[in-house]
C-alpha positions as CSV (number, residue, x, y, z in Angstrom):
1,M,180.4,95.6,120.5
2,L,177.7,98.3,121.4
3,F,175.7,95.7,123.1
4,L,178.5,94.4,125.0
5,A,179.3,97.9,126.3
6,L,175.7,98.4,127.3
7,I,175.5,95.4,129.2
8,L,178.7,96.4,131.1
9,V,177.5,99.8,132.0
10,Y,174.0,98.3,133.2
11,T,175.9,95.6,135.2
12,L,178.2,98.3,136.9
13,F,174.9,100.1,137.7
14,L,173.3,97.4,139.3
15,L,176.5,96.5,141.4
16,L,176.4,100.3,142.6
17,I,172.9,100.1,143.5
18,S,173.5,97.1,145.4
19,Q,176.4,98.4,147.3
20,Y,173.9,101.2,148.3
21,S,171.5,98.9,149.6
22,K,174.1,97.4,152.1
23,R,173.2,100.5,154.2
24,R,169.9,99.0,154.9
25,T,170.7,95.7,155.7
26,K,172.1,96.2,159.5
27,N,171.9,92.5,160.3
28,V,170.8,88.8,159.4
29,G,167.5,89.4,160.0
30,H,167.3,92.6,157.7
31,F,169.3,90.4,155.2
32,F,166.5,87.8,155.0
33,D,163.4,89.8,155.7
34,G,164.3,93.6,154.8
35,G,163.7,94.4,158.5
36,R,160.0,94.3,157.8
37,S,160.0,97.8,156.6
38,F,158.7,97.4,153.1
39,G,156.1,99.8,151.9
40,I,153.3,99.6,149.4
41,W,155.6,100.8,146.7
42,H,158.5,98.1,147.1
43,V,155.9,95.3,147.2
44,F,154.2,96.4,144.3
45,V,157.6,97.0,142.4
46,M,158.8,93.4,143.5
47,M,155.6,91.6,142.8
48,T,155.0,93.2,139.5
49,A,158.7,92.3,138.4
50,M,158.6,89.0,139.7
51,W,155.3,87.8,138.2
52,G,155.6,89.8,135.2
53,S,158.7,88.3,134.1
54,S,157.8,84.9,135.1
55,M,154.8,85.0,132.8
56,F,157.1,86.3,130.0
57,A,159.0,83.3,128.8
58,V,156.1,80.7,129.2
59,E,153.8,82.9,127.5
60,L,155.9,84.0,124.7
61,D,156.7,80.3,124.1
62,S,153.0,79.1,124.6
63,G,151.6,81.8,122.4
64,Y,154.0,80.8,119.5
65,L,152.8,77.2,120.0
66,T,149.1,77.4,121.1
67,G,147.9,80.6,120.2
68,L,145.8,83.2,122.3
69,S,144.9,80.5,125.1
70,A,148.5,81.2,126.3
71,I,147.1,84.3,128.4
72,W,145.4,81.9,130.9
73,Y,148.8,81.1,132.3
74,G,149.2,84.7,133.2
75,F,146.0,84.9,134.5
76,S,146.3,81.5,136.7
77,V,149.6,83.5,138.0
78,I,147.7,86.5,139.1
79,V,145.2,84.2,140.7
80,S,147.8,82.5,142.7
81,S,149.1,86.0,143.8
82,L,146.0,87.3,144.9
83,L,145.4,84.0,147.1
84,V,148.7,84.5,148.8
85,A,147.8,88.1,149.8
86,S,144.4,87.6,150.9
87,V,144.4,84.4,152.5
88,L,147.9,83.3,153.7
89,L,149.8,86.7,154.4
90,R,148.2,87.1,157.8
91,P,148.7,83.7,159.3
92,F,152.3,83.2,157.8
93,R,153.4,86.8,158.9
94,G,152.0,86.2,162.4
95,I,154.5,83.3,163.0
96,G,157.5,85.0,161.7
97,Y,157.8,83.3,158.4
98,L,161.2,83.1,157.1
99,T,161.1,80.0,154.5
100,N,158.7,77.1,153.8
101,S,161.3,74.4,155.3
102,N,161.9,76.6,158.4
103,L,158.0,76.7,158.9
104,L,157.8,72.8,158.6
105,G,160.7,72.2,160.7
106,R,159.1,74.1,163.7
107,V,156.4,71.6,164.0
108,Y,157.6,68.6,162.3
109,G,161.4,68.4,163.3
110,K,164.6,68.7,161.9
111,K,164.3,65.7,159.3
112,A,161.1,67.3,157.6
113,R,163.0,70.6,157.7
114,D,165.9,69.3,155.9
115,L,164.1,67.2,153.6
116,A,162.0,70.4,152.6
117,A,165.1,72.5,152.4
118,L,166.8,70.0,149.9
119,V,163.7,69.7,147.6
120,I,163.1,73.8,147.5
121,G,167.1,74.1,146.9
122,L,166.9,71.9,144.1
123,T,163.9,73.0,142.4
124,F,164.1,76.6,142.7
125,P,167.0,76.8,140.3
126,I,164.6,74.9,137.7
127,F,162.0,77.6,138.2
128,A,164.7,80.3,137.9
129,M,166.2,78.8,134.7
130,K,163.4,79.8,132.2
131,N,164.3,83.4,132.0
132,V,167.9,83.0,132.0
133,L,167.5,80.4,129.2
134,A,165.3,82.6,127.3
135,A,167.7,85.7,127.5
136,A,170.7,83.4,126.6
137,T,169.0,82.0,123.5
138,Y,167.9,85.7,122.5
139,F,171.7,86.5,122.5
140,H,172.6,83.2,120.9
141,V,170.2,83.8,118.0
142,M,171.1,87.4,117.6
143,L,174.6,87.9,118.3
144,G,176.0,84.3,118.1
145,W,177.1,84.2,121.6
146,N,177.8,81.2,123.5
147,L,174.5,79.8,125.4
148,A,176.6,78.3,128.6
149,V,178.7,81.7,128.7
150,V,175.6,84.0,128.9
151,L,174.0,81.6,131.7
152,I,177.1,81.5,133.5
153,L,177.6,85.3,133.4
154,T,173.9,86.1,134.2
155,T,174.0,83.8,137.3
156,L,177.2,85.2,138.4
157,L,175.8,88.7,138.1
158,V,172.6,87.8,140.2
159,I,175.0,86.1,142.9
160,L,177.1,89.3,143.2
161,Y,174.3,91.9,143.6
162,V,171.9,89.6,145.8
163,S,174.9,88.7,148.3
164,L,175.7,92.3,149.0
165,G,172.3,93.3,150.3
166,G,170.1,90.4,150.4
167,L,166.4,91.5,150.1
168,W,167.0,95.0,150.2
169,S,169.4,94.6,147.2
170,L,166.2,93.0,145.6
171,A,164.2,95.9,146.5
172,Y,166.4,98.6,144.8
173,V,167.5,96.5,141.6
174,Q,164.1,95.0,140.6
175,I,163.0,99.0,140.3
176,A,165.7,99.3,137.5
177,N,165.2,95.8,136.1
178,L,161.5,96.1,135.8
179,A,161.8,99.6,134.1
180,L,164.4,98.3,131.4
181,F,162.1,95.0,131.0
182,T,159.0,97.3,130.4
183,V,160.3,99.5,127.9
184,G,162.1,96.5,126.0
185,L,158.6,94.9,125.9
186,A,156.9,98.0,124.8
187,V,159.4,98.4,121.8
188,A,159.0,94.8,121.0
189,A,155.2,95.1,120.8
190,Y,155.3,98.1,118.8
191,Y,157.5,96.5,116.0
192,S,155.9,93.0,116.1
193,L,152.2,94.0,116.4
194,H,152.1,97.4,114.1
195,G,150.2,96.6,111.2
196,H,150.2,92.7,111.7
197,A,147.0,91.0,111.8
198,V,147.6,88.5,114.5
199,F,144.2,87.7,115.1
200,T,143.0,87.3,111.4
201,T,146.2,85.5,109.8
202,P,145.5,81.9,109.7
203,V,147.9,79.0,111.1
204,P,148.0,75.8,109.2
205,K,146.8,72.9,111.0
206,Q,145.6,75.0,114.0
207,P,142.1,76.4,113.5
208,H,141.7,77.5,117.1
209,F,144.8,79.3,117.3
210,Q,143.0,82.7,117.7
211,G,140.7,81.2,120.2
212,L,140.7,81.2,124.0
213,A,140.6,77.5,124.4
214,G,143.0,76.7,121.4
215,G,145.6,75.0,123.7
216,G,143.1,72.8,125.3
217,L,140.9,72.8,128.5
218,A,143.2,70.3,130.2
219,M,146.1,72.6,129.8
220,I,144.5,75.7,131.0
221,L,143.2,73.5,134.2
222,V,146.7,72.5,134.5
223,W,148.0,75.9,134.7
224,F,145.4,77.0,137.2
225,G,145.8,73.8,139.3
226,M,149.6,74.3,139.3
227,N,149.5,78.0,140.2
228,I,146.8,77.5,143.1
229,L,148.8,74.9,144.6
230,N,151.8,77.2,144.2
231,S,150.1,79.7,146.3
232,V,150.7,77.5,149.3
233,S,154.6,77.1,148.6
234,A,155.1,80.3,146.8
235,Q,158.3,81.0,149.1
236,A,159.5,83.9,147.2
237,E,156.3,85.7,147.2
238,F,155.8,85.2,150.9
239,Q,159.3,86.3,151.5
240,T,158.7,89.8,149.8
241,I,155.2,90.5,151.2
242,S,156.0,89.2,154.6
243,S,158.5,91.8,154.7
244,A,156.0,94.8,154.2
245,K,155.6,97.0,157.4
246,S,152.1,95.9,157.8
247,V,149.6,93.2,156.5
248,R,147.5,95.9,154.8
249,K,150.6,97.5,153.1
250,G,151.6,94.1,151.7
251,K,148.0,93.1,150.6
252,L,147.7,96.8,148.9
253,G,150.8,96.2,147.2
254,V,149.8,92.8,145.6
255,Y,146.3,94.0,144.6
256,F,147.8,97.1,142.6
257,S,150.2,94.8,141.1
258,S,147.7,92.2,140.0
259,I,145.9,95.2,138.1
260,V,149.1,96.0,136.1
261,L,149.8,92.3,135.6
262,I,147.0,91.9,133.3
263,G,148.8,93.7,130.8
264,F,152.2,91.6,131.2
265,A,149.7,88.3,130.8
266,I,148.6,89.5,127.3
267,V,151.6,91.3,125.3
268,P,154.2,88.3,125.5
269,T,151.2,86.0,124.2
270,L,150.7,88.4,121.4
271,L,154.4,88.7,120.5
272,G,154.6,84.7,120.2
273,M,151.2,84.7,118.1
274,A,152.9,87.4,115.7
275,A,155.9,85.3,115.1
276,R,153.8,82.3,114.3
277,T,151.3,84.0,112.4
278,H,154.5,85.5,110.2
279,H,155.1,81.9,109.3
280,I,158.4,81.7,111.2
281,V,158.6,77.7,111.7
282,M,160.7,76.6,114.7
283,K,161.1,74.2,117.5
284,S,159.9,76.9,120.1
285,G,158.7,80.7,120.5
286,L,162.1,81.4,122.4
287,L,164.1,80.8,119.1
288,A,161.4,82.0,116.7
289,F,160.7,85.5,118.0
290,P,164.3,87.0,118.0
291,T,164.3,85.7,114.2
292,Y,160.9,87.5,113.6
293,L,162.0,90.6,115.4
294,R,165.2,90.9,113.5
295,M,162.9,90.8,110.1
296,V,160.7,93.6,111.3
297,A,162.5,96.0,113.7
298,P,165.8,98.3,113.4
299,H,169.0,97.1,114.9
300,W,168.7,99.6,117.9
301,A,165.2,98.3,118.7
302,V,166.6,94.7,118.7
303,L,169.5,95.6,121.1
304,L,166.9,97.4,123.4
305,V,164.4,94.3,123.4
306,G,167.6,92.2,124.0
307,L,168.5,94.6,127.2
308,G,164.8,94.0,128.2
309,F,165.1,90.3,127.9
310,W,168.2,90.1,130.0
311,A,166.6,92.3,132.6
312,A,163.7,89.8,132.6
313,A,165.9,87.0,133.4
314,L,167.5,89.0,136.1
315,I,164.2,89.9,137.6
316,W,163.1,86.4,137.9
317,C,166.4,84.8,138.8
318,A,167.2,86.8,141.6
319,P,164.4,86.2,143.8
320,L,164.2,82.4,143.0
321,M,167.9,82.1,143.6
322,F,167.7,84.3,146.8
323,S,164.7,82.2,148.1
324,G,166.3,78.6,147.3
325,A,169.7,79.7,149.1
326,S,167.7,80.9,152.2
327,S,166.1,77.4,152.5
328,F,169.8,75.8,151.9
329,G,171.7,78.2,153.8
330,L,169.3,79.0,156.5
331,D,167.7,75.4,157.0
332,L,169.9,72.6,155.5
333,F,173.6,73.8,156.1
334,N,173.2,76.2,159.1
335,R,173.3,73.7,162.1
336,K,172.1,74.5,165.7
337,Q,175.7,75.3,167.0
338,Q,176.1,78.1,164.5
339,S,172.7,79.5,164.3
340,H,173.5,82.6,166.4
341,D,176.6,83.4,164.3
342,T,175.9,86.3,161.9
343,S,178.9,85.7,159.6
344,S,178.1,82.0,159.3
345,V,174.7,82.5,158.4
346,R,175.7,84.8,155.6
347,R,178.4,82.6,154.8
348,F,176.2,79.7,154.3
349,T,173.7,81.8,152.4
350,R,176.4,82.9,149.9
351,L,177.6,79.4,149.4
352,S,174.2,78.1,148.8
353,M,173.6,80.9,146.1
354,L,176.7,79.7,144.2
355,I,175.3,76.2,144.1
356,Q,172.0,77.6,143.0
357,G,173.8,79.4,140.3
358,A,175.7,76.2,139.4
359,L,172.5,74.0,139.3
360,I,170.9,76.9,136.9
361,V,173.7,76.3,134.4
362,I,173.8,72.6,134.7
363,Y,170.0,72.0,134.3
364,A,169.8,74.3,131.4
365,L,172.8,72.8,129.4
366,V,171.5,69.1,130.2
367,R,168.1,69.7,128.4
368,P,168.2,73.2,127.0
369,G,165.3,72.8,124.7
370,E,163.0,71.1,127.4
371,L,161.8,74.0,129.6
372,A,158.2,72.3,129.5
373,W,159.6,69.1,131.2
374,W,161.8,71.1,133.6
375,A,158.4,72.6,134.8
376,V,156.6,69.3,135.3
377,F,159.9,67.9,136.9
378,G,160.2,71.0,139.4
379,L,156.6,71.2,140.2
380,T,156.3,67.5,140.8
381,L,159.0,67.6,143.3
382,R,158.2,70.8,145.0
383,N,154.3,70.4,145.2
384,A,154.7,66.6,146.4
385,A,157.0,67.6,149.3
386,I,155.6,70.9,149.9
387,V,152.0,71.4,149.8
388,G,150.4,68.8,151.9
389,P,152.4,69.2,154.9
390,T,151.9,73.1,154.7
391,L,148.5,72.9,154.8
392,T,148.4,70.4,157.8
393,F,150.8,73.0,159.5
394,L,147.9,75.4,159.1
395,L,144.8,73.3,159.6
396,W,145.6,70.0,161.3
397,P,147.6,69.8,164.4
398,A,147.1,66.0,164.6
399,V,149.6,65.5,162.0
400,R,152.9,63.9,163.4
401,E,156.5,64.0,162.0
402,R,156.6,60.2,160.8
403,T,153.6,61.0,158.7
404,V,154.8,64.0,157.3
405,I,158.3,62.7,156.1
406,A,156.7,59.5,154.6
407,S,154.3,61.8,152.5
408,M,157.2,63.8,151.2
409,I,159.3,60.6,150.1
410,I,156.4,58.7,148.8
411,G,154.8,61.9,147.0
412,V,158.3,62.6,145.4
413,A,159.0,59.1,144.5
414,S,155.5,58.5,142.8
415,G,155.3,61.6,140.9
416,L,158.9,60.8,139.5
417,G,158.1,57.2,139.0
418,W,155.0,58.0,136.9
419,N,156.8,60.4,134.8
420,A,159.4,57.6,134.2
421,L,156.7,55.4,132.9
422,T,156.6,57.4,129.7
423,G,160.2,58.0,129.5
424,F,160.2,61.6,131.5
425,S,158.2,63.1,128.5
426,A,157.0,66.8,129.1
427,T,153.8,66.2,127.3
428,A,152.8,62.1,127.3
429,F,151.5,60.8,130.5
430,A,150.3,57.5,131.4
431,F,146.4,57.7,131.2
432,D,147.0,61.4,130.4
433,I,147.7,62.2,134.1
434,N,150.2,64.7,134.9
435,P,152.9,63.5,137.2
436,M,152.2,66.5,139.7
437,W,148.8,65.3,140.3
438,V,150.2,62.0,141.2
439,G,152.8,63.1,143.5
440,T,150.9,65.7,145.2
441,G,147.8,63.5,145.4
442,L,149.3,60.5,147.0
443,S,151.2,62.8,149.4
444,M,148.0,64.1,150.7
445,I,146.5,60.1,150.8
446,V,149.6,59.2,153.1
447,I,149.1,62.1,155.3
448,I,145.0,61.2,155.7
449,F,145.8,57.4,156.6
450,G,148.9,58.2,158.5
451,T,147.3,60.7,160.8
452,L,144.3,58.3,161.4
453,L,146.5,55.6,162.1
454,E,149.0,57.4,164.5
455,N,146.0,59.0,166.1
456,H,143.9,56.2,166.6
457,G,141.5,56.7,169.5
458,A,142.7,60.2,170.0
459,L,140.6,61.8,167.3
460,Q,137.1,63.0,167.4
461,W,134.6,64.8,165.3
462,N,135.2,68.7,165.1
463,K,133.2,70.5,167.8
464,H,132.6,73.5,165.6
465,P,129.5,72.6,163.5
466,W,130.3,74.9,160.4
467,K,133.7,73.2,160.2
468,R,132.3,69.9,160.4
469,N,129.4,70.5,157.9
470,V,131.9,72.1,155.3
471,G,134.2,69.1,155.6
472,Y,131.2,66.8,154.9
473,A,130.1,68.5,152.1
474,L,133.8,68.5,150.4
475,G,133.8,64.9,151.4
476,V,130.4,64.1,149.3
477,I,131.8,66.2,146.3
478,G,135.1,64.4,146.4
479,L,133.7,60.8,146.5
480,L,131.5,62.0,143.6
481,L,134.5,63.2,141.5
482,I,136.3,60.0,142.1
483,I,133.3,57.8,141.3
484,A,133.0,59.9,138.1
485,S,136.5,59.3,137.2
486,P,135.9,55.9,135.0
487,L,133.1,57.6,133.0
488,L,135.7,60.3,131.8
489,M,137.9,57.5,130.5
490,K,134.9,57.1,127.8
491,T,134.4,60.6,126.7
492,A,136.3,63.3,124.9
493,F,137.1,64.7,128.4
494,R,139.7,61.8,128.9
495,S,142.4,64.5,129.5
496,L,141.0,65.8,132.5
497,L,141.1,62.5,134.5
498,G,144.1,63.6,136.5
499,V,142.5,67.0,137.5
500,D,139.4,65.2,138.4
501,L,141.0,62.4,140.6
502,F,143.2,65.1,142.3
503,L,140.4,67.4,142.9
504,G,138.7,64.4,144.6
505,I,141.7,63.6,146.7
506,L,142.2,67.4,147.7
507,F,138.4,67.8,148.7
508,L,138.7,64.5,150.9
509,F,142.0,66.2,152.2
510,F,140.2,69.0,153.5
511,T,137.3,66.8,154.9
512,A,139.8,65.0,157.0
513,M,141.3,68.2,158.4
514,L,138.1,70.2,158.8
515,S,135.9,67.6,160.3
516,T,138.1,66.0,162.9
517,E,140.3,67.2,165.9
518,L,142.4,65.8,168.6
519,R,140.2,65.0,171.7
520,E,140.6,67.8,174.5
521,H,143.6,66.6,176.5
522,A,145.6,65.7,173.4
523,N,144.7,68.9,171.4
524,E,146.0,71.2,174.4
525,V,149.2,69.2,174.2
526,S,149.5,69.6,170.6
527,T,148.9,73.4,171.0
528,S,151.3,73.8,173.5
529,I,154.0,72.1,171.6
530,T,153.1,74.0,168.5
531,Q,153.4,77.3,170.2
532,E,156.5,76.2,171.8
533,S,158.1,75.4,168.6
534,K,156.9,78.4,166.8
535,R,159.1,80.3,169.4
536,D,162.2,78.4,168.2
537,P,165.1,80.4,169.9
538,D,167.3,79.8,167.0
539,V,165.1,81.3,164.7
540,R,164.5,84.1,166.9
541,A,168.1,84.6,167.3
542,I,168.9,84.8,163.5
543,A,166.1,87.3,163.0
544,H,167.5,89.5,165.8
545,T,171.3,88.9,165.4
546,N,173.4,92.2,164.9
């Protein structure tokens, strides 16, 4: 009863904060981008909260299963966040970024926009689900609460407080959630690690459990590849840092956040290792850690850690649901004749959040013990549809609408088809090639050949020598990687085959983008069309409607 009372009090506190945040949300533009008035502090808190909680569930589980090597997941997340701020923030902010689907729709048309919005709206609840499921599992193990009830109540709370104030609501609420999460994590670390020889206690049949590569080089490379690709399609982060007062403030907020995130990359891994080295044998770290904590910590500490787990679920779930709902509500459900209507845009977005919440519950209950598979499924869909077209938006004006739509469809279908070959397994793949590499790689191949065919006779070598030479160099590296792939099949590095082939395709993709351009007249027309589409009056109207 005490724990339930604490949750109710904290819930009321979050709703009061959200109600207060409504004063900062003066129009629809402020609802989606905060009026571009975030300072370094707001960006720092929101990035630390979002990525710190993102690492938490994955590293706790992976630390339990594979040991110290789980910290590389956290460092791959930090690298991704730094790439977004350092490389992509300025161009995306300059074009008035709202969502990835809106971005693609400006150049590649409404079909591409709708397809991208559908993929984002269906996959973001998958990414949001992991922390909600972690909190629900904790409450289920510690207090016997029904899993479905916890899932539903958590998602409903997020919908309530985000709907009140949009991005400003997140800015205020994440401060409280981050504080509670940090305290809970600190208490868990004290009682779990104090006097426990995590680095010297042997784990049966896992001699490399305390090693930095105990989980395997292939898994570490998948983490880095996955999160580097995520830097192109990290819509939730783009929405936050693009809302800073300036590019400089957005970058500084991310840089300071990255320093603090190193701690969040290490502690959850050690908690998972502690549960495993204490010989708690269970299916996952999410089940094992609460059982272990109950053995070593007093009751009050268990309750406080539980609140911290729940805060982590709210932290991660809220921006993902808001971001996915933005694509659904702003791009998929909102038709042109209603784009100037403030109430319609808000209504569509709130409806979209209800859909996002329902999807989180459905996904979690369909395969509750399969977080790893859901990650494969979500990343395969999202990256196959979004990464290639987003890169061409930035670097290759020659790409046309039909090619982009074909690349999205073929990429998604091939990635899912590849996973289906092994019964939609989370770990066993044909030829040890992750479906994410297949889907994203084939999407890029379609874009290369589709663009060359559609622009036959209109392309020429790039007139800028440095771009052309960098493209040639990347092309040589890409060809060498592909040629070397059969050799990997005969070595102990067979598990790196997918990474090798994808890198080869990625380098060739950049070769095509950097070494070619439209001939002078076609290039001028394309540039004019692109600039005109970037001044989409519907988007501008939404951003400034009172």
